[in-house]
Backbone as a printed PyTorch tensor [residue, N CA C, xyz], in Angstrom:
tensor([[[ 77.3550,  92.7460,  78.4610],
         [ 78.2790,  92.2330,  78.7690],
         [ 78.2290,  93.5630,  80.2010]],

        [[ 79.7440,  92.9130,  81.0660],
         [ 79.4480,  93.6720,  82.2630],
         [ 80.2330,  94.2410,  82.0930]],

        [[ 80.4350,  95.7290,  82.9200],
         [ 81.0570,  97.3770,  82.4570],
         [ 82.4730,  96.9190,  83.5130]],

        [[ 83.4320,  97.5040,  82.9360],
         [ 84.2610,  97.7070,  83.9400],
         [ 84.2050,  97.6970,  85.6780]],

        [[ 83.3150,  99.0840,  85.4750],
         [ 83.0270,  99.3120,  87.1460],
         [ 82.2430,  98.5300,  87.8570]],

        [[ 81.1460,  97.8140,  87.0060],
         [ 80.6660,  96.5790,  88.3320],
         [ 80.9340,  95.5620,  88.2920]],

        [[ 82.1340,  95.1190,  87.2040],
         [ 83.2870,  94.1150,  87.6030],
         [ 83.8310,  94.5360,  88.9920]],

        [[ 84.9220,  95.7990,  88.7640],
         [ 85.6220,  96.5100,  90.2630],
         [ 84.0820,  95.9950,  91.1690]],

        [[ 83.1410,  96.6590,  91.0740],
         [ 82.4700,  96.7350,  92.3960],
         [ 82.0420,  95.6970,  92.4030]],

        [[ 81.7740,  94.2250,  91.8240],
         [ 81.5090,  93.1630,  92.2650],
         [ 83.0590,  92.5840,  93.1340]],

        [[ 84.0330,  92.7680,  92.5280],
         [ 85.2020,  92.1840,  92.9980],
         [ 85.3760,  93.1170,  94.1560]],

        [[ 84.9710,  94.1870,  94.7960],
         [ 85.6750,  94.7680,  96.0980],
         [ 84.6150,  93.9250,  97.2650]],

        [[ 83.1910,  93.6350,  96.2940],
         [ 82.0010,  92.9450,  97.7290],
         [ 82.6540,  91.4080,  97.6140]],

        [[ 83.0700,  90.8930,  96.7430],
         [ 84.1430,  89.0320,  96.6210],
         [ 85.2410,  89.6720,  97.8600]],

        [[ 86.1500,  90.4190,  97.4060],
         [ 87.1320,  90.4000,  98.3590],
         [ 87.2500,  90.6210,  99.8150]],

        [[ 86.1860,  92.1220, 100.2270],
         [ 86.2190,  92.1880, 101.1620],
         [ 86.0100,  91.7600, 102.7020]],

        [[ 86.7690,  91.8380, 103.3600],
         [ 86.7600,  91.2250, 105.0790],
         [ 84.9720,  91.6070, 105.2660]],

        [[ 84.9220,  91.0020, 106.5770],
         [ 83.7080,  91.2710, 107.2850],
         [ 83.1180,  92.4650, 107.4630]],

        [[ 83.9600,  92.6170, 108.3450],
         [ 83.8110,  94.4490, 109.0370],
         [ 84.2940,  95.3040, 107.5110]],

        [[ 84.6250,  95.8020, 106.8300],
         [ 84.8490,  95.6010, 105.1530],
         [ 83.5370,  95.6710, 104.6350]],

        [[ 82.8950,  94.6830, 104.4900],
         [ 81.4760,  95.0870, 104.2170],
         [ 80.6550,  95.4880, 105.0480]],

        [[ 80.7560,  95.0960, 106.4240],
         [ 79.7720,  96.2440, 107.0350],
         [ 79.6480,  97.3630, 106.8780]],

        [[ 80.7660,  97.8990, 106.7160],
         [ 80.9890,  99.0600, 106.2510],
         [ 80.3580,  99.6790, 105.4640]],

        [[ 80.7350,  98.6060, 104.4960],
         [ 80.0860,  99.8730, 102.9860],
         [ 78.5790,  99.7490, 102.9180]],

        [[ 78.1520,  98.2040, 103.4240],
         [ 76.6890,  98.6630, 103.5110],
         [ 76.1030,  99.2760, 104.7940]],

        [[ 77.2860, 100.2320, 105.8370],
         [ 76.3100, 101.5440, 106.3490],
         [ 76.4970, 102.2520, 105.4280]],

        [[ 77.7120, 102.9840, 104.6330],
         [ 77.8090, 103.3790, 103.9330],
         [ 76.9570, 104.1600, 103.2230]],

        [[ 76.2480, 102.9900, 102.2910],
         [ 75.4480, 102.8530, 101.2970],
         [ 73.6890, 102.7550, 101.8900]],

        [[ 73.7790, 102.8200, 103.6940],
         [ 73.3010, 102.9360, 104.3350],
         [ 72.7360, 104.4130, 104.3980]],

        [[ 73.8200, 105.1430, 104.5710],
         [ 73.9380, 106.8940, 104.7810],
         [ 74.4400, 106.9560, 103.4830]],

        [[ 74.1530, 107.0630, 102.0500],
         [ 73.8500, 107.2150, 101.0110],
         [ 72.7350, 107.4620, 101.0650]],

        [[ 72.2000, 106.3170, 100.6670],
         [ 70.0590, 106.2530, 100.5030],
         [ 69.4940, 107.4650, 101.5350]],

        [[ 70.0620, 107.2030, 102.4230],
         [ 69.2420, 108.2290, 103.6420],
         [ 69.4570, 110.0570, 103.1860]],

        [[ 70.4430, 110.2110, 102.8280],
         [ 71.2190, 111.4580, 102.5300],
         [ 70.1220, 111.6200, 101.0870]],

        [[ 70.0620, 110.6230, 100.3300],
         [ 69.1710, 111.2030,  99.2080],
         [ 67.7930, 111.5210,  98.7800]],

        [[ 67.3530, 109.8760,  99.7610],
         [ 66.2040, 110.3560,  99.9750],
         [ 65.3770, 111.0630, 100.4800]],

        [[ 66.0740, 111.4700, 101.9810],
         [ 65.8230, 113.3920, 102.4160],
         [ 65.8790, 114.5880, 101.5750]],

        [[ 66.9900, 114.5110, 100.8230],
         [ 66.7140, 115.6300, 100.0420],
         [ 65.7380, 115.4880,  98.9990]],

        [[ 65.2950, 114.4020,  98.5910],
         [ 64.1810, 114.2250,  97.3030],
         [ 62.7810, 113.8800,  97.5660]],

        [[ 62.8930, 114.0070,  99.3650],
         [ 61.1890, 114.6130,  99.9930],
         [ 62.1090, 115.9090,  99.7250]],

        [[ 62.3150, 116.8110, 100.3370],
         [ 63.0960, 118.4500, 100.0910],
         [ 62.6880, 118.6580,  98.8440]],

        [[ 63.1680, 118.2090,  98.2550],
         [ 62.4650, 118.5290,  96.6780],
         [ 61.6070, 118.5640,  96.3710]],

        [[ 60.9080, 117.1630,  97.1340],
         [ 59.7530, 117.3730,  95.7700],
         [ 59.4500, 115.8090,  95.4140]],

        [[ 60.4420, 115.1240,  94.8160],
         [ 60.9620, 113.6600,  94.3050],
         [ 60.7630, 112.4950,  95.3630]],

        [[ 58.9870, 112.4650,  94.8860],
         [ 58.2600, 111.1500,  95.7810],
         [ 58.4290, 110.0790,  95.2250]],

        [[ 58.6270, 110.0740,  94.3910],
         [ 59.4700, 108.6020,  93.7960],
         [ 61.2070, 108.2210,  93.7450]],

        [[ 61.8050, 109.4770,  93.7190],
         [ 63.2800, 108.8450,  94.3890],
         [ 63.2830, 109.3260,  95.6310]],

        [[ 62.7050, 109.4730,  96.5210],
         [ 62.3450, 109.3320,  97.9900],
         [ 61.9250, 108.4850,  98.4410]],

        [[ 60.7730, 107.8350,  97.9740],
         [ 60.2400, 106.3570,  98.2030],
         [ 61.4800, 105.1710,  97.8500]],

        [[ 62.3270, 105.0250,  96.5860],
         [ 62.8960, 104.2110,  96.4040],
         [ 64.1480, 103.8560,  97.0050]],

        [[ 64.6030, 105.4210,  97.4840],
         [ 65.9870, 105.4160,  98.5920],
         [ 65.6370, 104.5310, 100.0960]],

        [[ 64.2640, 105.6780, 100.3350],
         [ 63.7620, 104.9800, 101.2460],
         [ 64.0270, 103.6740, 101.5770]],

        [[ 63.0460, 102.8680, 100.8320],
         [ 63.2960, 101.3470, 100.5300],
         [ 64.4080, 100.3050, 100.4170]],

        [[ 64.9000, 101.0060,  99.9150],
         [ 66.8700, 100.6860,  99.9130],
         [ 67.1960, 100.0240, 101.2480]],

        [[ 67.1540, 101.6770, 101.8630],
         [ 67.9930, 102.3260, 103.4390],
         [ 66.6680, 101.2250, 104.3510]],

        [[ 65.9070, 100.6860, 103.9120],
         [ 64.7580, 100.0120, 105.1040],
         [ 65.4150,  98.4400, 105.2410]],

        [[ 65.6660,  98.0870, 103.2630],
         [ 65.9670,  96.3990, 103.0590],
         [ 67.3210,  96.4290, 103.5610]],

        [[ 68.2780,  97.5140, 104.0640],
         [ 69.7250,  97.3580, 104.5310],
         [ 69.4130,  97.2500, 105.8870]],

        [[ 68.7650,  98.0220, 106.6420],
         [ 68.4620,  98.0130, 108.0800],
         [ 68.1590,  96.3410, 108.7140]],

        [[ 66.5320,  95.9440, 107.4370],
         [ 66.7700,  94.7500, 107.8510],
         [ 67.6800,  94.1710, 107.4830]],

        [[ 68.6560,  93.7040, 106.8640],
         [ 69.8960,  92.7890, 106.8960],
         [ 70.7110,  93.0960, 107.4440]],

        [[ 70.6460,  93.8860, 107.9630],
         [ 71.6550,  94.2050, 109.4800],
         [ 71.0450,  93.7160, 110.7680]],

        [[ 70.0690,  93.8850, 110.8000],
         [ 68.7350,  92.9320, 112.2710],
         [ 68.9220,  92.0760, 111.9370]],

        [[ 68.8130,  91.3100, 111.1330],
         [ 68.9740,  89.5700, 110.1010],
         [ 70.1000,  88.9810, 110.7320]],

        [[ 71.0820,  90.0640, 110.3940],
         [ 72.5000,  89.5360, 110.3970],
         [ 73.1850,  89.2920, 111.8780]],

        [[ 72.4920,  89.9580, 112.3430],
         [ 73.2550,  90.4340, 113.7030],
         [ 72.6650,  89.3560, 114.7810]],

        [[ 74.0460,  88.4700, 115.7840],
         [ 74.0040,  87.9910, 116.3710],
         [ 73.9470,  88.9410, 117.9150]],

        [[ 72.7190,  88.5740, 118.4170],
         [ 72.1570,  88.7700, 119.1550],
         [ 72.9930,  88.1230, 121.0720]],

        [[ 73.0800,  86.9760, 120.9800],
         [ 73.9360,  85.9840, 121.5910],
         [ 75.8260,  86.6760, 121.7650]],

        [[ 76.4060,  87.3360, 120.7190],
         [ 78.0670,  87.2490, 120.6510],
         [ 77.8590,  88.4850, 121.0440]],

        [[ 76.9050,  89.3450, 121.6890],
         [ 78.1470,  90.2700, 122.1220],
         [ 77.1180,  91.4620, 123.3600]],

        [[ 77.2970,  92.0370, 124.6260],
         [ 76.3760,  92.7590, 125.4260],
         [ 75.5300,  93.5070, 125.0420]],

        [[ 76.1990,  94.5190, 123.7430],
         [ 75.5210,  95.2860, 123.1420],
         [ 74.2340,  95.1690, 121.7730]],

        [[ 74.5560,  94.1460, 121.5050],
         [ 73.8380,  93.2590, 120.2430],
         [ 72.1200,  93.8320, 120.7170]],

        [[ 71.5600,  93.0030, 121.7110],
         [ 70.0350,  93.5920, 121.7610],
         [ 69.4870,  95.0500, 121.8960]],

        [[ 70.4010,  95.8110, 122.4330],
         [ 70.0800,  97.4700, 121.7960],
         [ 70.3100,  97.9810, 120.6440]],

        [[ 71.5000,  97.4730, 120.2170],
         [ 71.4390,  97.8070, 118.4660],
         [ 70.2060,  97.6830, 117.6470]],

        [[ 69.6900,  96.1650, 117.9670],
         [ 68.1430,  95.1460, 117.4320],
         [ 67.1270,  96.1430, 117.2400]],

        [[ 67.4450,  96.5250, 118.6030],
         [ 66.2080,  97.6910, 118.9760],
         [ 66.2520,  99.1320, 118.1640]],

        [[ 67.5290,  99.2980, 118.7190],
         [ 67.6990, 100.7900, 117.3520],
         [ 67.4160, 100.3170, 115.8420]],

        [[ 68.0440,  98.9750, 115.9030],
         [ 67.2710,  98.9790, 113.7910],
         [ 66.0930,  98.8810, 113.6990]],

        [[ 65.0570,  98.5510, 115.1410],
         [ 63.1720,  97.9210, 114.8170],
         [ 63.2200,  99.9730, 114.6620]],

        [[ 63.3130, 100.8840, 115.5430],
         [ 63.2450, 101.6220, 115.5920],
         [ 63.5440, 102.4780, 114.7040]],

        [[ 64.4540, 102.1830, 113.7410],
         [ 65.2260, 102.9300, 112.6740],
         [ 64.0430, 102.7090, 111.3720]],

        [[ 63.4220, 101.8640, 111.5100],
         [ 62.7550, 100.6170, 110.3140],
         [ 61.3890, 101.3390, 110.4640]],

        [[ 60.6790, 101.2460, 111.4460],
         [ 59.4850, 102.5950, 112.3770],
         [ 60.3190, 103.6000, 111.2890]],

        [[ 61.4230, 104.4590, 112.0620],
         [ 60.9050, 105.7560, 111.7480],
         [ 61.2350, 105.7210, 110.2450]],

        [[ 61.8690, 105.0220, 109.3230],
         [ 61.7870, 105.5580, 108.2590],
         [ 60.9090, 105.0560, 107.1400]],

        [[ 59.6100, 104.1920, 108.1870],
         [ 58.7650, 103.9090, 107.3860],
         [ 57.4130, 105.0320, 107.5010]],

        [[ 57.9370, 105.6190, 108.3100],
         [ 56.9230, 107.0040, 108.7690],
         [ 57.0080, 107.9550, 108.4750]],

        [[ 57.9850, 108.0960, 108.2980],
         [ 59.0890, 108.7860, 107.4040],
         [ 58.8110, 109.2560, 105.6090]],

        [[ 58.6450, 107.8720, 105.1710],
         [ 58.1530, 107.9030, 103.9080],
         [ 56.4480, 107.9640, 103.8250]],

        [[ 56.0300, 107.7090, 104.4960],
         [ 54.6080, 107.7850, 104.2830],
         [ 53.8270, 109.4110, 104.7260]],

        [[ 54.7670, 109.6690, 105.7680],
         [ 54.5040, 111.2390, 105.9560],
         [ 54.9190, 112.5540, 104.9520]],

        [[ 56.2190, 111.9620, 104.7240],
         [ 56.3990, 112.5110, 103.5820],
         [ 57.4650, 113.7130, 103.9900]],

        [[ 58.2650, 113.2170, 105.6150],
         [ 58.8590, 113.6600, 106.1770],
         [ 60.6390, 113.7310, 106.4120]],

        [[ 60.8560, 114.9350, 105.4910],
         [ 62.7570, 114.5720, 105.8880],
         [ 63.4870, 115.1520, 106.7910]],

        [[ 62.1940, 115.7090, 107.8380],
         [ 63.2620, 115.7280, 109.5180],
         [ 63.3120, 114.4530, 109.8780]],

        [[ 62.3090, 113.6560, 109.7430],
         [ 62.7230, 111.9140, 110.6650],
         [ 63.5000, 111.2600, 109.6110]],

        [[ 64.1340, 111.4820, 108.3860],
         [ 64.8330, 110.8400, 107.5650],
         [ 66.0470, 111.2470, 108.5410]],

        [[ 66.5750, 112.6220, 108.7040],
         [ 67.5210, 113.2260, 109.0070],
         [ 67.9540, 112.4290, 110.3940]],

        [[ 66.7250, 112.4600, 111.2510],
         [ 67.1700, 111.7740, 113.0670],
         [ 67.6310, 110.8030, 112.3800]],

        [[ 67.0000, 109.5370, 111.7260],
         [ 67.9970, 108.9000, 111.1980],
         [ 68.9110, 108.9950, 110.6430]],

        [[ 69.2120, 109.4460, 110.2520],
         [ 70.5240, 109.6960, 109.4680],
         [ 71.4730, 109.8410, 110.6050]],

        [[ 71.2150, 110.7390, 111.1870],
         [ 71.9440, 111.0600, 112.4270],
         [ 72.1220, 110.0320, 113.6610]],

        [[ 71.2330, 109.1850, 113.5770],
         [ 71.6530, 107.6300, 114.4730],
         [ 72.2280, 106.7100, 113.5830]],

        [[ 72.5350, 107.0040, 112.4420],
         [ 73.6040, 105.8840, 111.5820],
         [ 74.9940, 106.2020, 111.4430]],

        [[ 75.4230, 107.6300, 110.9220],
         [ 76.0710, 108.0420, 110.8710],
         [ 77.4750, 107.5400, 111.9720]],

        [[ 76.8180, 107.9360, 113.2430],
         [ 78.4370, 107.6740, 114.3960],
         [ 77.8300, 106.3570, 114.8530]],

        [[ 77.5110, 105.2860, 114.3720],
         [ 77.4870, 104.0080, 114.0680],
         [ 78.5420, 103.4050, 112.8910]],

        [[ 78.4190, 103.8280, 111.8590],
         [ 79.2490, 103.2100, 110.7690],
         [ 80.4900, 104.1330, 111.5330]],

        [[ 80.3140, 104.6060, 112.1410],
         [ 82.7520, 105.6320, 111.7590],
         [ 82.9610, 105.0260, 113.0290]],

        [[ 81.6280, 104.7670, 113.7790],
         [ 82.6910, 103.5860, 115.1990],
         [ 83.1020, 101.8740, 114.3350]],

        [[ 81.9430, 101.4580, 113.5720],
         [ 81.6770,  99.9520, 112.6300],
         [ 83.3640, 100.2710, 111.9290]],

        [[ 83.6250, 101.7470, 111.1970],
         [ 84.6820, 101.8060, 110.3910],
         [ 86.2240, 101.6980, 111.3250]],

        [[ 85.5720, 102.3160, 112.2490],
         [ 87.4930, 102.4040, 113.3470],
         [ 87.4680, 101.1080, 113.5440]],

        [[ 86.5330, 100.1590, 114.1740],
         [ 86.5280,  98.6650, 114.4550],
         [ 87.5340,  98.1340, 113.4050]],

        [[ 87.0770,  97.8700, 112.2670],
         [ 87.4900,  96.8440, 110.8240],
         [ 88.6440,  98.0080, 110.4280]],

        [[ 89.1710,  98.7720, 110.8760],
         [ 90.2910,  99.0530, 110.5300],
         [ 91.0630,  98.3690, 111.5980]],

        [[ 90.8540,  98.5130, 112.6340],
         [ 91.3580,  97.8980, 113.8470],
         [ 91.9840,  96.5600, 113.9840]],

        [[ 90.7900,  96.0230, 113.3130],
         [ 91.0540,  94.3800, 113.2270],
         [ 91.7530,  94.3750, 112.5140]],

        [[ 91.8630,  94.8850, 110.7650],
         [ 92.6040,  94.7670, 109.3790],
         [ 94.2030,  94.4610, 110.4490]],

        [[ 94.2680,  95.7670, 111.6000],
         [ 95.9100,  96.4090, 111.5270],
         [ 95.8490,  94.7700, 112.9040]],

        [[ 94.9610,  94.6790, 113.6280],
         [ 95.3000,  93.6040, 114.6350],
         [ 94.5560,  91.8760, 114.0270]],

        [[ 95.2310,  91.1930, 113.2780],
         [ 94.1150,  90.5250, 112.9020],
         [ 94.9060,  89.2410, 114.4250]],

        [[ 93.8500,  88.6710, 113.8780],
         [ 93.6410,  87.5330, 115.1230],
         [ 94.4800,  86.2150, 115.2120]],

        [[ 94.9690,  85.6350, 115.8280],
         [ 96.3000,  84.8930, 115.3840],
         [ 95.0200,  83.2650, 115.1660]],

        [[ 95.6690,  82.6110, 114.0330],
         [ 95.3140,  81.4970, 113.6120],
         [ 95.9770,  80.0420, 114.5920]],

        [[ 94.6030,  79.8150, 115.1370],
         [ 95.1720,  78.5100, 116.0680],
         [ 95.7620,  77.1300, 115.3790]]])
């Protein structure tokens, strides 16, 4: 049986706009990085590995779905995603919380920018042709 919370979360994802979905992914990415960093600092290797692996999966999804032909900044963003993947793999292997924090430092401003863009898009929908 599906819990009311799980049903609510699933409905939220199913009805979200593309912009909102992107922000939700970035929010989860920041959460995973924060929890992974904290787990590394406290020595919880299993939790750190779980959170950092999930963060890598999110970054892979973001990079895979990025249309590099859509706008001039897309290739740079794709390169940043590649860099973040490399750093997170290295941080996980080396158990380096500072490297995770540095990755989060790159992601948080992006998340905030995407959130603002999604709000602007929702406030000013494109006309239907």
